N, C-alpha and C positions, 0 to 999 in steps of 0.2 A: 153813605160812603161807598165808593166803588172798589172792586177788587183790583189791585195793581201789583203785578209781579214783574219787575224789571231788574237789570243789574244794579240800578241805583236806588230802587225803592221797593219795599214790600208792605202792602197795606191790605187788610181784610176788614170788612164790617163786623161789628160785634156779633158773636154767635155763629159766624161762618166757618165751615170746614172745607178745605180745598185739598184734593188729592192730585198729585202730579206724578208722572212717570219720571224716574230718575235713578241714578246709581249713587254709590257712596261718595264719589267726588262731587256730584251735584249737591248732595246733602251738606257736605262740608262747606261748599261755597255759600249756600243759603244760610247756614249756621253762622258763618263769619259775617255775613251781611247784617244779620239780626243782632249780633254781639250780645250785650247784656240786656236787651229789651225783653220785657215780660210778655209782650204780645207782638205778633202771633207766636203761639207755641209751635214747635216743630218736632216731627217724629220720622224716623227712617225704618222701613222694612225693605228687604231685598227687592229692588225693582221699583219701589214707590216711596214718595215723600208726602207726608200729610202736614198741612198747616191748619191751625185752629186759633181763632180770636176769641178769648174767653168773654163771657158776659159778666157783669158786676157781681151777680150772685155766686159765680164760680169762686172768685177770690174771697168773698165773705165766708162761704161755707168751708173752703179749704182752711182758712185761718181758724174758724171755730173748731173744726175736727182736730186740727193739730193742737189747739189749746186744750181740748178735752184729753187728748192722749198725754200731753205734758202734765196736766193736773193729776191724772191717774197714775202716771209713772212716779211723780213726786209723792203721791199718797202711799205708793208701795215702796218708797225709798229706793227706787231703782236709779242707777246712773245711766245716762244716755247722751248721745249727740244727735242733734236734729239739723237737717239741711233743707233750705229752700231759697232760691230755685237750685236745682242741680241737674246736670246733664249726664246721663248714663250712656256709654257708647262702647260698642265692640266693633272694630273695623270690619266693614263689608257685611255685617250681620244685623246690627241694631243700633238705633239711637232714640232714646226716650227721655222725657222730662216729667218725673212725678211731681205732683204739687208739693208734697212733703215726704221726707224719708227720715227714718229713725234707726240709729244704731243702738242696740240695747245689749244683747249678748256679746256682740263684737265691738262694743263701744271703745274699749282700750286700743283696738287695732287702728282707729282713725283719729284718736285724740291728737291734736296739734298738726294734723296733716293739712297742707294747702291744696293738694291735688290727690285724687283717688284713682288708682290704676284698676280699671274694671276687669282686666285680665288676670291680675294677681291678688288684689286686695279683696276682702270679703264684701259681699253685697250688703245693703241695708237689711236689718231684720224685719223692718216694717216699711212699706211704701203706701202712700195715700194718694188717691186721685178723686176729683169731683167730675162726674160725667153729666154735663148738661146737654151736650150736642152729639152724643153717641160716638165720641172720638176715642174712647178708651177701649182697649182689648186686653183682657187678663193675660193672654198668651204672649203679649209683648214682653212680659217679665220672665218668661221661661229661660231665655238665654243667660240671664243673670242669676237665676235660682234664688230669687228673693223669697225668704221663708213665708212671709205673711203679707197679704195685700188687702187694703180696704178700698172699696169704691162706693161713693155716695151717688146714687142714681134715683131720681124721682123721690127725693126725701127719704130714701131707704138705704141703710147701710148694709152692704154685702161684704162678707169677710171670707177670703179665700186663703187656704194654706197649701203649700207645696207638699204633695205626697208622691214620691218617686219622680215621675216625669209629667205630672199634670197638676193643675190646681183644683182643689175640692172646696165647695161651699160648706162652711162649718162655723165654729165659734173661734174667738180669738184665743191664742195661747197665753196671752198676757192679761187680758181683762174679760173674764167669763160673762159679765153682764153689760158689756159695752154697747151692744145694739140698743138695749132698752134706755141706757143713759143718753145716747146720741139722739134717739127719738124724742125723749123728753126735752132735751136742750133745743132741738130744732123747733118743736112746738112753741117753746117759750120765746124764740126769736121773732115770732109773729107780733109780739107785743112789747118785747124788751130788747135792749141792746145786747150785743154779744158780751160786753164786759159785765153786765148785770147777770147774764146767764152763767158765766164762768165763776163769778162770786157765789152764786147760788150753789153751783156744783161743789166748790171748795167747802162751803158750809155744810152741805148735805153729807159729804164724805167725812167731815170732821165729826158729825153727829153719829156716824156709823161706828166710830172707834169705841 
């Protein structure tokens, strides 16, 4: 597949990342063209627009990581709201699309909401991205002050938490051993379906009670 960017059509081959010079208005136009399409993904930073067409493993790993988070939250009896896809935007500053986002501490603030105002509503407590094509930058989340961010890169889960004005690589504030759990689940997906892996995780956690 060729790369095509026209007023009528936007197409990128799987795995491609395209950087364009552009302003906030250009980003809005491209976003409207894409509508509810899941590909390509679009991101805005001041002066530039990035487009990325995910590979199949991107969606599979994003779903697996989100399912793991849901199982762990249920195991801890935490209430939460999860969103995918979701577009986070601050006019003239930023536009990003995390693969998954979770409201945990601030769950009640978004229950029943059809739209989230990123200038006045709280940010997600946890955002998740899968980085297969070096498209993700942790600093894209600074304007929103997302407290915790997970990125899966090269089959390794990296966990960042916001400390003052920067993100620090550390452990999860919600699941102390989540990196080990994710690593085990990823290894299992080499021979088992994701549904089988999630069933294993539920049984494993039940046995720890």
